[in-house]
mmJSON file of the N, C-alpha and C atoms, coordinates in Angstrom:
{"data_MODEL":{"atom_site":{
"group_PDB":["ATOM","ATOM","ATOM","ATOM","ATOM","ATOM","ATOM","ATOM","ATOM","ATOM","ATOM","ATOM","ATOM","ATOM","ATOM","ATOM","ATOM","ATOM","ATOM","ATOM","ATOM","ATOM","ATOM","ATOM","ATOM","ATOM","ATOM","ATOM","ATOM","ATOM","ATOM","ATOM","ATOM","ATOM","ATOM","ATOM","ATOM","ATOM","ATOM","ATOM","ATOM","ATOM","ATOM","ATOM","ATOM","ATOM","ATOM","ATOM","ATOM","ATOM","ATOM","ATOM","ATOM","ATOM","ATOM","ATOM","ATOM","ATOM","ATOM","ATOM","ATOM","ATOM","ATOM","ATOM","ATOM","ATOM","ATOM","ATOM","ATOM","ATOM","ATOM","ATOM","ATOM","ATOM","ATOM","ATOM","ATOM","ATOM","ATOM","ATOM","ATOM","ATOM","ATOM","ATOM","ATOM","ATOM","ATOM","ATOM","ATOM","ATOM","ATOM","ATOM","ATOM","ATOM","ATOM","ATOM","ATOM","ATOM","ATOM","ATOM","ATOM","ATOM","ATOM","ATOM","ATOM","ATOM","ATOM","ATOM","ATOM","ATOM","ATOM","ATOM","ATOM","ATOM","ATOM","ATOM","ATOM","ATOM","ATOM","ATOM","ATOM","ATOM","ATOM","ATOM","ATOM","ATOM","ATOM","ATOM","ATOM","ATOM","ATOM","ATOM","ATOM","ATOM","ATOM","ATOM","ATOM","ATOM","ATOM","ATOM","ATOM","ATOM","ATOM","ATOM","ATOM","ATOM","ATOM","ATOM","ATOM","ATOM","ATOM","ATOM","ATOM","ATOM","ATOM","ATOM","ATOM","ATOM","ATOM","ATOM","ATOM","ATOM","ATOM","ATOM","ATOM","ATOM","ATOM","ATOM","ATOM","ATOM","ATOM","ATOM","ATOM","ATOM","ATOM","ATOM","ATOM","ATOM","ATOM","ATOM","ATOM","ATOM","ATOM","ATOM","ATOM","ATOM","ATOM","ATOM","ATOM","ATOM","ATOM","ATOM","ATOM","ATOM","ATOM"],
"id":[1,2,3,4,5,6,7,8,9,10,11,12,13,14,15,16,17,18,19,20,21,22,23,24,25,26,27,28,29,30,31,32,33,34,35,36,37,38,39,40,41,42,43,44,45,46,47,48,49,50,51,52,53,54,55,56,57,58,59,60,61,62,63,64,65,66,67,68,69,70,71,72,73,74,75,76,77,78,79,80,81,82,83,84,85,86,87,88,89,90,91,92,93,94,95,96,97,98,99,100,101,102,103,104,105,106,107,108,109,110,111,112,113,114,115,116,117,118,119,120,121,122,123,124,125,126,127,128,129,130,131,132,133,134,135,136,137,138,139,140,141,142,143,144,145,146,147,148,149,150,151,152,153,154,155,156,157,158,159,160,161,162,163,164,165,166,167,168,169,170,171,172,173,174,175,176,177,178,179,180,181,182,183,184,185,186,187,188,189,190,191,192,193,194,195],
"type_symbol":["N","C","C","N","C","C","N","C","C","N","C","C","N","C","C","N","C","C","N","C","C","N","C","C","N","C","C","N","C","C","N","C","C","N","C","C","N","C","C","N","C","C","N","C","C","N","C","C","N","C","C","N","C","C","N","C","C","N","C","C","N","C","C","N","C","C","N","C","C","N","C","C","N","C","C","N","C","C","N","C","C","N","C","C","N","C","C","N","C","C","N","C","C","N","C","C","N","C","C","N","C","C","N","C","C","N","C","C","N","C","C","N","C","C","N","C","C","N","C","C","N","C","C","N","C","C","N","C","C","N","C","C","N","C","C","N","C","C","N","C","C","N","C","C","N","C","C","N","C","C","N","C","C","N","C","C","N","C","C","N","C","C","N","C","C","N","C","C","N","C","C","N","C","C","N","C","C","N","C","C","N","C","C","N","C","C","N","C","C","N","C","C","N","C","C"],
"label_atom_id":["N","CA","C","N","CA","C","N","CA","C","N","CA","C","N","CA","C","N","CA","C","N","CA","C","N","CA","C","N","CA","C","N","CA","C","N","CA","C","N","CA","C","N","CA","C","N","CA","C","N","CA","C","N","CA","C","N","CA","C","N","CA","C","N","CA","C","N","CA","C","N","CA","C","N","CA","C","N","CA","C","N","CA","C","N","CA","C","N","CA","C","N","CA","C","N","CA","C","N","CA","C","N","CA","C","N","CA","C","N","CA","C","N","CA","C","N","CA","C","N","CA","C","N","CA","C","N","CA","C","N","CA","C","N","CA","C","N","CA","C","N","CA","C","N","CA","C","N","CA","C","N","CA","C","N","CA","C","N","CA","C","N","CA","C","N","CA","C","N","CA","C","N","CA","C","N","CA","C","N","CA","C","N","CA","C","N","CA","C","N","CA","C","N","CA","C","N","CA","C","N","CA","C","N","CA","C","N","CA","C","N","CA","C","N","CA","C","N","CA","C","N","CA","C","N","CA","C"],
"label_alt_id":[null,null,null,null,null,null,null,null,null,null,null,null,null,null,null,null,null,null,null,null,null,null,null,null,null,null,null,null,null,null,null,null,null,null,null,null,null,null,null,null,null,null,null,null,null,null,null,null,null,null,null,null,null,null,null,null,null,null,null,null,null,null,null,null,null,null,null,null,null,null,null,null,null,null,null,null,null,null,null,null,null,null,null,null,null,null,null,null,null,null,null,null,null,null,null,null,null,null,null,null,null,null,null,null,null,null,null,null,null,null,null,null,null,null,null,null,null,null,null,null,null,null,null,null,null,null,null,null,null,null,null,null,null,null,null,null,null,null,null,null,null,null,null,null,null,null,null,null,null,null,null,null,null,null,null,null,null,null,null,null,null,null,null,null,null,null,null,null,null,null,null,null,null,null,null,null,null,null,null,null,null,null,null,null,null,null,null,null,null,null,null,null,null,null,null],
"label_comp_id":["MET","MET","MET","PRO","PRO","PRO","LYS","LYS","LYS","MET","MET","MET","LYS","LYS","LYS","THR","THR","THR","ASN","ASN","ASN","PRO","PRO","PRO","GLY","GLY","GLY","ALA","ALA","ALA","LYS","LYS","LYS","LYS","LYS","LYS","ARG","ARG","ARG","PHE","PHE","PHE","SER","SER","SER","LEU","LEU","LEU","THR","THR","THR","GLY","GLY","GLY","SER","SER","SER","GLY","GLY","GLY","LYS","LYS","LYS","ILE","ILE","ILE","LYS","LYS","LYS","ARG","ARG","ARG","LYS","LYS","LYS","HIS","HIS","HIS","ALA","ALA","ALA","TYR","TYR","TYR","LYS","LYS","LYS","SER","SER","SER","HIS","HIS","HIS","ILE","ILE","ILE","LEU","LEU","LEU","THR","THR","THR","LYS","LYS","LYS","LYS","LYS","LYS","SER","SER","SER","THR","THR","THR","LYS","LYS","LYS","ARG","ARG","ARG","LYS","LYS","LYS","ARG","ARG","ARG","ASN","ASN","ASN","LEU","LEU","LEU","GLY","GLY","GLY","TYR","TYR","TYR","PHE","PHE","PHE","GLY","GLY","GLY","GLU","GLU","GLU","VAL","VAL","VAL","ASP","ASP","ASP","LYS","LYS","LYS","ALA","ALA","ALA","ASP","ASP","ASP","GLU","GLU","GLU","HIS","HIS","HIS","ASN","ASN","ASN","ILE","ILE","ILE","LYS","LYS","LYS","LEU","LEU","LEU","LEU","LEU","LEU","LEU","LEU","LEU","ALA","ALA","ALA","ARG","ARG","ARG","LYS","LYS","LYS"],
"label_asym_id":["A","A","A","A","A","A","A","A","A","A","A","A","A","A","A","A","A","A","A","A","A","A","A","A","A","A","A","A","A","A","A","A","A","A","A","A","A","A","A","A","A","A","A","A","A","A","A","A","A","A","A","A","A","A","A","A","A","A","A","A","A","A","A","A","A","A","A","A","A","A","A","A","A","A","A","A","A","A","A","A","A","A","A","A","A","A","A","A","A","A","A","A","A","A","A","A","A","A","A","A","A","A","A","A","A","A","A","A","A","A","A","A","A","A","A","A","A","A","A","A","A","A","A","A","A","A","A","A","A","A","A","A","A","A","A","A","A","A","A","A","A","A","A","A","A","A","A","A","A","A","A","A","A","A","A","A","A","A","A","A","A","A","A","A","A","A","A","A","A","A","A","A","A","A","A","A","A","A","A","A","A","A","A","A","A","A","A","A","A","A","A","A","A","A","A"],
"label_entity_id":["1","1","1","1","1","1","1","1","1","1","1","1","1","1","1","1","1","1","1","1","1","1","1","1","1","1","1","1","1","1","1","1","1","1","1","1","1","1","1","1","1","1","1","1","1","1","1","1","1","1","1","1","1","1","1","1","1","1","1","1","1","1","1","1","1","1","1","1","1","1","1","1","1","1","1","1","1","1","1","1","1","1","1","1","1","1","1","1","1","1","1","1","1","1","1","1","1","1","1","1","1","1","1","1","1","1","1","1","1","1","1","1","1","1","1","1","1","1","1","1","1","1","1","1","1","1","1","1","1","1","1","1","1","1","1","1","1","1","1","1","1","1","1","1","1","1","1","1","1","1","1","1","1","1","1","1","1","1","1","1","1","1","1","1","1","1","1","1","1","1","1","1","1","1","1","1","1","1","1","1","1","1","1","1","1","1","1","1","1","1","1","1","1","1","1"],
"label_seq_id":[1,1,1,2,2,2,3,3,3,4,4,4,5,5,5,6,6,6,7,7,7,8,8,8,9,9,9,10,10,10,11,11,11,12,12,12,13,13,13,14,14,14,15,15,15,16,16,16,17,17,17,18,18,18,19,19,19,20,20,20,21,21,21,22,22,22,23,23,23,24,24,24,25,25,25,26,26,26,27,27,27,28,28,28,29,29,29,30,30,30,31,31,31,32,32,32,33,33,33,34,34,34,35,35,35,36,36,36,37,37,37,38,38,38,39,39,39,40,40,40,41,41,41,42,42,42,43,43,43,44,44,44,45,45,45,46,46,46,47,47,47,48,48,48,49,49,49,50,50,50,51,51,51,52,52,52,53,53,53,54,54,54,55,55,55,56,56,56,57,57,57,58,58,58,59,59,59,60,60,60,61,61,61,62,62,62,63,63,63,64,64,64,65,65,65],
"pdbx_PDB_ins_code":[null,null,null,null,null,null,null,null,null,null,null,null,null,null,null,null,null,null,null,null,null,null,null,null,null,null,null,null,null,null,null,null,null,null,null,null,null,null,null,null,null,null,null,null,null,null,null,null,null,null,null,null,null,null,null,null,null,null,null,null,null,null,null,null,null,null,null,null,null,null,null,null,null,null,null,null,null,null,null,null,null,null,null,null,null,null,null,null,null,null,null,null,null,null,null,null,null,null,null,null,null,null,null,null,null,null,null,null,null,null,null,null,null,null,null,null,null,null,null,null,null,null,null,null,null,null,null,null,null,null,null,null,null,null,null,null,null,null,null,null,null,null,null,null,null,null,null,null,null,null,null,null,null,null,null,null,null,null,null,null,null,null,null,null,null,null,null,null,null,null,null,null,null,null,null,null,null,null,null,null,null,null,null,null,null,null,null,null,null,null,null,null,null,null,null],
"Cartn_x":[13.284,13.851,13.846,14.993,15.029,14.277,13.967,13.276,14.204,13.618,14.38,14.688,15.92,16.272,15.991,15.504,15.273,16.604,16.816,18.024,17.932,18.876,18.752,18.799,19.554,19.616,18.285,17.625,16.32,15.254,15.391,14.422,14.391,15.576,15.674,15.147,15.24,14.97,13.564,12.914,11.615,10.57,9.301,8.199,7.014,6.187,5.038,3.81,2.994,1.719,0.662,-0.522,-1.605,-2.014,-1.865,-2.263,-1.147,0.02,1.108,2.165,2.02,3.047,4.196,5.344,6.523,6.841,6.944,7.286,8.793,9.3,10.728,10.904,12.064,12.409,13.11,13.065,13.77,15.243,16.083,17.502,17.696,18.925,19.336,18.697,18.384,17.757,18.649,19.861,20.647,21.617,22.248,23.209,23.274,24.023,24.109,22.704,21.985,20.601,20.477,21.564,21.474,21.192,21.725,21.524,20.221,19.52,18.259,17.102,16.124,14.995,14.113,13.332,12.428,11.432,10.922,9.942,10.556,11.797,12.48,12.721,13.159,13.415,12.128,11.045,9.754,9.28,9.394,8.936,9.811,11.084,11.962,11.618,10.936,10.572,9.466,8.634,7.519,8.017,7.245,7.582,7.24,7.977,7.693,7.366,6.964,6.707,7.834,8.141,9.164,8.607,9.462,9.061,8.71,7.787,7.316,8.456,9.44,10.571,11.427,11.492,12.327,11.558,10.232,9.385,9.683,9.851,10.065,11.347,12.436,13.731,13.661,12.973,12.882,12.034,10.978,10.158,10.968,11.892,12.767,13.682,14.219,15.087,14.331,13.044,12.211,11.622,11.972,11.487,9.964,9.386,7.945,7.747,6.562,6.282,5.706],
"Cartn_y":[17.136,15.794,15.172,14.637,14.031,12.699,12.269,10.992,9.837,8.761,7.542,6.866,6.39,5.67,4.184,3.549,2.118,1.403,0.361,-0.445,-1.316,-1.176,-1.901,-3.416,-3.91,-5.35,-5.894,-5.155,-5.579,-5.474,-4.484,-4.282,-5.499,-6.11,-7.275,-8.546,-8.612,-9.862,-9.981,-8.871,-8.895,-8.144,-8.567,-7.816,-7.871,-6.851,-6.774,-7.388,-8.048,-8.588,-7.505,-7.771,-6.805,-6.525,-7.53,-7.359,-6.751,-6.476,-5.819,-6.762,-8.066,-9.01,-8.965,-9.506,-9.459,-10.854,-10.97,-12.244,-12.348,-13.589,-13.839,-15.148,-15.315,-16.571,-17.464,-18.782,-19.715,-19.805,-20.114,-20.346,-21.786,-22.121,-23.477,-23.958,-23.063,-23.459,-23.127,-22.626,-22.112,-23.115,-23.983,-24.94,-26.183,-27.186,-28.517,-29.088,-29.157,-29.619,-31.126,-31.781,-33.213,-34.059,-33.68,-34.496,-34.153,-33.113,-32.736,-33.447,-33.856,-34.584,-33.638,-34.2,-33.413,-32.663,-33.321,-32.696,-31.482,-31.645,-30.561,-29.367,-29.652,-28.581,-27.861,-28.63,-28.029,-27.1,-27.545,-26.728,-25.496,-25.574,-24.4,-23.368,-23.772,-22.864,-21.904,-22.286,-21.431,-20.262,-19.201,-18.067,-18.37,-17.754,-17.864,-16.483,-16.428,-15.147,-14.85,-13.576,-13.149,-13.275,-13.701,-13.836,-12.476,-12.482,-11.232,-10.463,-11.189,-10.545,-9.726,-10.137,-9.452,-8.425,-8.451,-7.633,-6.136,-5.643,-4.216,-3.742,-4.508,-4.12,-4.116,-5.083,-5.148,-4.009,-3.651,-2.504,-1.212,-1.097,0.08,0.081,-1.09,-1.178,-0.866,-1.221,-0.936,0.464,1.225,2.603,2.635,1.66,1.618,1.829,2.303,2.53,1.306],
"Cartn_z":[1.172,1.241,-0.166,-0.604,-1.94,-1.97,-3.184,-3.337,-2.973,-2.48,-2.203,-3.531,-3.702,-4.92,-4.74,-5.783,-5.777,-5.918,-5.118,-5.214,-6.465,-7.413,-8.676,-8.52,-7.523,-7.285,-6.807,-5.918,-5.396,-6.477,-7.338,-8.43,-9.357,-9.58,-10.453,-9.782,-8.448,-7.747,-7.16,-6.896,-6.231,-7.031,-6.88,-7.476,-6.53,-6.579,-5.689,-6.34,-5.517,-5.985,-5.84,-6.316,-6.223,-4.79,-3.916,-2.515,-1.664,-2.282,-1.56,-1.021,-1.265,-0.841,-1.847,-1.434,-2.286,-2.797,-4.13,-4.761,-4.909,-4.808,-4.985,-5.727,-6.347,-6.994,-5.968,-6.206,-5.339,-5.743,-4.78,-5.04,-5.515,-5.908,-6.295,-7.597,-8.522,-9.777,-10.976,-10.735,-11.852,-12.462,-11.67,-12.227,-11.347,-11.789,-11.15,-10.992,-12.108,-12.069,-12.3,-12.692,-13.011,-11.778,-10.638,-9.424,-8.702,-9.125,-8.49,-9.192,-8.394,-8.967,-9.779,-10.677,-11.519,-10.66,-9.636,-8.739,-8.03,-7.571,-6.865,-7.792,-9.028,-9.994,-10.362,-10.528,-10.862,-9.747,-8.506,-7.385,-7.166,-7.544,-7.456,-8.526,-9.564,-10.646,-10.276,-9.293,-8.898,-8.042,-8.003,-7.154,-5.709,-4.806,-3.383,-2.849,-1.589,-0.935,0.038,0.197,1.135,2.549,3.479,4.875,5.469,6.412,7.016,7.691,8.251,8.927,7.958,6.69,5.7,4.88,4.99,4.13,4.253,5.466,5.691,5.003,5.169,4.576,3.05,2.486,1.014,0.48,1.195,0.76,0.806,1.767,1.797,0.571,0.196,-0.972,-2.254,-2.289,-3.462,-3.411,-2.375,-2.174,-2.079,-1.369,-1.098,0.385,0.753,2.184,2.838],
"occupancy":[1.0,1.0,1.0,1.0,1.0,1.0,1.0,1.0,1.0,1.0,1.0,1.0,1.0,1.0,1.0,1.0,1.0,1.0,1.0,1.0,1.0,1.0,1.0,1.0,1.0,1.0,1.0,1.0,1.0,1.0,1.0,1.0,1.0,1.0,1.0,1.0,1.0,1.0,1.0,1.0,1.0,1.0,1.0,1.0,1.0,1.0,1.0,1.0,1.0,1.0,1.0,1.0,1.0,1.0,1.0,1.0,1.0,1.0,1.0,1.0,1.0,1.0,1.0,1.0,1.0,1.0,1.0,1.0,1.0,1.0,1.0,1.0,1.0,1.0,1.0,1.0,1.0,1.0,1.0,1.0,1.0,1.0,1.0,1.0,1.0,1.0,1.0,1.0,1.0,1.0,1.0,1.0,1.0,1.0,1.0,1.0,1.0,1.0,1.0,1.0,1.0,1.0,1.0,1.0,1.0,1.0,1.0,1.0,1.0,1.0,1.0,1.0,1.0,1.0,1.0,1.0,1.0,1.0,1.0,1.0,1.0,1.0,1.0,1.0,1.0,1.0,1.0,1.0,1.0,1.0,1.0,1.0,1.0,1.0,1.0,1.0,1.0,1.0,1.0,1.0,1.0,1.0,1.0,1.0,1.0,1.0,1.0,1.0,1.0,1.0,1.0,1.0,1.0,1.0,1.0,1.0,1.0,1.0,1.0,1.0,1.0,1.0,1.0,1.0,1.0,1.0,1.0,1.0,1.0,1.0,1.0,1.0,1.0,1.0,1.0,1.0,1.0,1.0,1.0,1.0,1.0,1.0,1.0,1.0,1.0,1.0,1.0,1.0,1.0,1.0,1.0,1.0,1.0,1.0,1.0],
"B_iso_or_equiv":[0.0,0.0,0.0,0.0,0.0,0.0,0.0,0.0,0.0,0.0,0.0,0.0,0.0,0.0,0.0,0.0,0.0,0.0,0.0,0.0,0.0,0.0,0.0,0.0,0.0,0.0,0.0,0.0,0.0,0.0,0.0,0.0,0.0,0.0,0.0,0.0,0.0,0.0,0.0,0.0,0.0,0.0,0.0,0.0,0.0,0.0,0.0,0.0,0.0,0.0,0.0,0.0,0.0,0.0,0.0,0.0,0.0,0.0,0.0,0.0,0.0,0.0,0.0,0.0,0.0,0.0,0.0,0.0,0.0,0.0,0.0,0.0,0.0,0.0,0.0,0.0,0.0,0.0,0.0,0.0,0.0,0.0,0.0,0.0,0.0,0.0,0.0,0.0,0.0,0.0,0.0,0.0,0.0,0.0,0.0,0.0,0.0,0.0,0.0,0.0,0.0,0.0,0.0,0.0,0.0,0.0,0.0,0.0,0.0,0.0,0.0,0.0,0.0,0.0,0.0,0.0,0.0,0.0,0.0,0.0,0.0,0.0,0.0,0.0,0.0,0.0,0.0,0.0,0.0,0.0,0.0,0.0,0.0,0.0,0.0,0.0,0.0,0.0,0.0,0.0,0.0,0.0,0.0,0.0,0.0,0.0,0.0,0.0,0.0,0.0,0.0,0.0,0.0,0.0,0.0,0.0,0.0,0.0,0.0,0.0,0.0,0.0,0.0,0.0,0.0,0.0,0.0,0.0,0.0,0.0,0.0,0.0,0.0,0.0,0.0,0.0,0.0,0.0,0.0,0.0,0.0,0.0,0.0,0.0,0.0,0.0,0.0,0.0,0.0,0.0,0.0,0.0,0.0,0.0,0.0],
"pdbx_formal_charge":[null,null,null,null,null,null,null,null,null,null,null,null,null,null,null,null,null,null,null,null,null,null,null,null,null,null,null,null,null,null,null,null,null,null,null,null,null,null,null,null,null,null,null,null,null,null,null,null,null,null,null,null,null,null,null,null,null,null,null,null,null,null,null,null,null,null,null,null,null,null,null,null,null,null,null,null,null,null,null,null,null,null,null,null,null,null,null,null,null,null,null,null,null,null,null,null,null,null,null,null,null,null,null,null,null,null,null,null,null,null,null,null,null,null,null,null,null,null,null,null,null,null,null,null,null,null,null,null,null,null,null,null,null,null,null,null,null,null,null,null,null,null,null,null,null,null,null,null,null,null,null,null,null,null,null,null,null,null,null,null,null,null,null,null,null,null,null,null,null,null,null,null,null,null,null,null,null,null,null,null,null,null,null,null,null,null,null,null,null,null,null,null,null,null,null],
"auth_seq_id":[1,1,1,2,2,2,3,3,3,4,4,4,5,5,5,6,6,6,7,7,7,8,8,8,9,9,9,10,10,10,11,11,11,12,12,12,13,13,13,14,14,14,15,15,15,16,16,16,17,17,17,18,18,18,19,19,19,20,20,20,21,21,21,22,22,22,23,23,23,24,24,24,25,25,25,26,26,26,27,27,27,28,28,28,29,29,29,30,30,30,31,31,31,32,32,32,33,33,33,34,34,34,35,35,35,36,36,36,37,37,37,38,38,38,39,39,39,40,40,40,41,41,41,42,42,42,43,43,43,44,44,44,45,45,45,46,46,46,47,47,47,48,48,48,49,49,49,50,50,50,51,51,51,52,52,52,53,53,53,54,54,54,55,55,55,56,56,56,57,57,57,58,58,58,59,59,59,60,60,60,61,61,61,62,62,62,63,63,63,64,64,64,65,65,65],
"auth_comp_id":["MET","MET","MET","PRO","PRO","PRO","LYS","LYS","LYS","MET","MET","MET","LYS","LYS","LYS","THR","THR","THR","ASN","ASN","ASN","PRO","PRO","PRO","GLY","GLY","GLY","ALA","ALA","ALA","LYS","LYS","LYS","LYS","LYS","LYS","ARG","ARG","ARG","PHE","PHE","PHE","SER","SER","SER","LEU","LEU","LEU","THR","THR","THR","GLY","GLY","GLY","SER","SER","SER","GLY","GLY","GLY","LYS","LYS","LYS","ILE","ILE","ILE","LYS","LYS","LYS","ARG","ARG","ARG","LYS","LYS","LYS","HIS","HIS","HIS","ALA","ALA","ALA","TYR","TYR","TYR","LYS","LYS","LYS","SER","SER","SER","HIS","HIS","HIS","ILE","ILE","ILE","LEU","LEU","LEU","THR","THR","THR","LYS","LYS","LYS","LYS","LYS","LYS","SER","SER","SER","THR","THR","THR","LYS","LYS","LYS","ARG","ARG","ARG","LYS","LYS","LYS","ARG","ARG","ARG","ASN","ASN","ASN","LEU","LEU","LEU","GLY","GLY","GLY","TYR","TYR","TYR","PHE","PHE","PHE","GLY","GLY","GLY","GLU","GLU","GLU","VAL","VAL","VAL","ASP","ASP","ASP","LYS","LYS","LYS","ALA","ALA","ALA","ASP","ASP","ASP","GLU","GLU","GLU","HIS","HIS","HIS","ASN","ASN","ASN","ILE","ILE","ILE","LYS","LYS","LYS","LEU","LEU","LEU","LEU","LEU","LEU","LEU","LEU","LEU","ALA","ALA","ALA","ARG","ARG","ARG","LYS","LYS","LYS"],
"auth_asym_id":["A","A","A","A","A","A","A","A","A","A","A","A","A","A","A","A","A","A","A","A","A","A","A","A","A","A","A","A","A","A","A","A","A","A","A","A","A","A","A","A","A","A","A","A","A","A","A","A","A","A","A","A","A","A","A","A","A","A","A","A","A","A","A","A","A","A","A","A","A","A","A","A","A","A","A","A","A","A","A","A","A","A","A","A","A","A","A","A","A","A","A","A","A","A","A","A","A","A","A","A","A","A","A","A","A","A","A","A","A","A","A","A","A","A","A","A","A","A","A","A","A","A","A","A","A","A","A","A","A","A","A","A","A","A","A","A","A","A","A","A","A","A","A","A","A","A","A","A","A","A","A","A","A","A","A","A","A","A","A","A","A","A","A","A","A","A","A","A","A","A","A","A","A","A","A","A","A","A","A","A","A","A","A","A","A","A","A","A","A","A","A","A","A","A","A"],
"auth_atom_id":["N","CA","C","N","CA","C","N","CA","C","N","CA","C","N","CA","C","N","CA","C","N","CA","C","N","CA","C","N","CA","C","N","CA","C","N","CA","C","N","CA","C","N","CA","C","N","CA","C","N","CA","C","N","CA","C","N","CA","C","N","CA","C","N","CA","C","N","CA","C","N","CA","C","N","CA","C","N","CA","C","N","CA","C","N","CA","C","N","CA","C","N","CA","C","N","CA","C","N","CA","C","N","CA","C","N","CA","C","N","CA","C","N","CA","C","N","CA","C","N","CA","C","N","CA","C","N","CA","C","N","CA","C","N","CA","C","N","CA","C","N","CA","C","N","CA","C","N","CA","C","N","CA","C","N","CA","C","N","CA","C","N","CA","C","N","CA","C","N","CA","C","N","CA","C","N","CA","C","N","CA","C","N","CA","C","N","CA","C","N","CA","C","N","CA","C","N","CA","C","N","CA","C","N","CA","C","N","CA","C","N","CA","C","N","CA","C","N","CA","C","N","CA","C","N","CA","C"],
"pdbx_PDB_model_num":[1,1,1,1,1,1,1,1,1,1,1,1,1,1,1,1,1,1,1,1,1,1,1,1,1,1,1,1,1,1,1,1,1,1,1,1,1,1,1,1,1,1,1,1,1,1,1,1,1,1,1,1,1,1,1,1,1,1,1,1,1,1,1,1,1,1,1,1,1,1,1,1,1,1,1,1,1,1,1,1,1,1,1,1,1,1,1,1,1,1,1,1,1,1,1,1,1,1,1,1,1,1,1,1,1,1,1,1,1,1,1,1,1,1,1,1,1,1,1,1,1,1,1,1,1,1,1,1,1,1,1,1,1,1,1,1,1,1,1,1,1,1,1,1,1,1,1,1,1,1,1,1,1,1,1,1,1,1,1,1,1,1,1,1,1,1,1,1,1,1,1,1,1,1,1,1,1,1,1,1,1,1,1,1,1,1,1,1,1,1,1,1,1,1,1]
}}}
């Protein structure tokens, strides 16, 4: 059986933590920032965690078990 290839799009967007959870960036932080409050922009800058329902599919894209 050949090795699973890592999905390049997922490789750019997600990273694993030491405990095995998946980190993700928040959406809505790239443009049209003038109408968003400072607090909202600051909170969008932090990393979030991927939902448990999506975790399995993303691990497959990252070629992890």
